[in-house]
C-alpha positions in Angstrom: 153.8 13.2 12.5 155.2 16.0 10.4 155.8 15.0 6.8 159.3 15.4 5.5 158.0 16.3 2.1 155.8 19.1 3.4 159.0 20.9 4.4 160.2 20.6 0.8 162.5 18.5 -1.2 165.6 20.4 -0.1 165.1 19.2 3.5 164.8 15.7 2.3 167.9 16.0 0.1 169.9 17.4 3.0 168.9 14.5 5.2 169.8 12.0 2.6 173.2 13.7 2.0 174.0 13.9 5.7 173.1 10.2 6.1 175.7 9.4 3.4 178.6 11.2 5.0 179.9 8.3 6.9 180.1 6.3 3.7 182.8 8.6 2.3 185.4 6.8 4.5 184.5 3.5 2.8 184.4 5.2 -0.6 187.9 6.6 -0.1 189.2 3.1 0.8 187.5 1.6 -2.3 188.8 4.4 -4.5 192.4 4.0 -3.3 192.2 0.2 -3.7 191.5 0.6 -7.4 188.6 -1.9 -7.2 186.1 0.8 -8.4 186.5 3.8 -10.7 185.6 7.2 -9.3 182.5 7.5 -11.6 181.2 4.1 -10.4 181.4 5.4 -6.8 179.6 8.6 -7.7 176.9 6.8 -9.6 176.4 4.3 -6.8 176.2 7.2 -4.3 173.6 9.1 -6.4 171.5 5.9 -6.9 171.7 5.0 -3.2 170.6 8.5 -2.1 167.8 8.5 -4.6 166.6 5.1 -3.3 166.8 6.3 0.3 164.9 9.4 -0.6 162.2 7.3 -2.3 161.8 5.1 0.8 161.6 8.1 3.1 159.0 9.7 0.9 156.9 6.6 0.8 157.1 6.0 4.5 156.4 9.6 5.5 153.6 10.2 3.1 151.6 7.0 3.6 149.9 7.0 7.0 149.2 3.3 6.7 152.9 2.4 6.0 154.1 4.9 8.7 151.9 3.1 11.3 153.2 -0.3 10.3 156.8 0.8 10.4 156.3 2.5 13.8 155.1 -0.8 15.3 158.4 -2.6 14.5 160.6 -2.6 17.6 164.1 -1.0 17.0 166.0 -3.8 18.9 164.5 -6.4 16.5 165.7 -4.4 13.5 169.2 -4.0 15.0 169.3 -7.7 15.9 168.4 -8.8 12.4 171.0 -6.4 10.9 173.6 -7.7 13.3 172.9 -11.3 12.3 172.9 -10.4 8.6 176.2 -8.6 8.8 177.8 -11.3 10.9 176.6 -14.0 8.4 177.9 -12.0 5.5 181.4 -12.2 6.9 181.4 -15.9 6.4 179.6 -16.2 3.1 
């Protein structure tokens, strides 16, 4: 397993930024609705990217955590996410 951090922080930042691109459509709708101010959206995006970068750094640098995460089946993760998203529509 190649460590993301061994390639440098710029690679990690590029991955995090690319992962956030799909959120911009949601941000646009929220900004137009007037529910959030532009600086709240920017602050939330920066904090979210920083949190994601921290999680990626911990998972890729810790061999023990990486092995545990690799044993979790992807269909299980997707199923749990689907249930949580569906439940959040009703609550």
